[in-house]
C-alpha positions in Angstrom: -68.7 138.0 -135.4 -72.0 136.3 -136.0 -73.7 138.1 -133.0 -72.9 141.7 -134.1 -74.3 143.8 -136.9 -71.7 146.6 -136.5 -68.2 146.1 -135.1 -65.8 148.9 -133.9 -62.1 148.1 -133.8 -59.9 149.9 -131.3 -56.2 150.4 -131.1 -54.9 152.1 -127.9 -58.4 153.5 -127.4 -58.8 155.0 -130.9 -61.4 153.6 -133.3 -59.5 152.5 -136.5 -62.4 150.8 -138.2 -66.2 150.5 -138.0 -68.5 148.4 -140.1 -70.0 145.0 -140.7 -68.0 142.0 -139.5 -67.1 141.1 -143.1 -65.7 144.6 -143.7 -63.7 144.5 -140.4 -62.2 141.1 -141.1 -60.8 142.3 -144.4 -59.7 145.8 -143.4 -55.9 146.2 -144.0 -55.6 148.5 -141.0 -57.2 146.0 -138.7 -55.1 143.1 -140.0 -51.9 145.1 -139.5 -52.9 146.3 -136.0 -53.9 142.9 -134.7 -51.7 140.5 -136.7 -48.7 142.7 -137.7 -47.1 142.7 -141.1 -45.0 140.1 -143.0 -41.3 140.4 -142.6 -39.5 140.0 -145.9 -36.2 138.0 -145.8 
């Protein structure tokens, strides 16, 4: 993240987010795509 000015995030070949590393790290779509969602019990 420190090497890039702009980051594109792909899911199945489709761009879901583009921006600075700070924006990408906090983007809810990126978080859900790469980490999933919490499961409520």
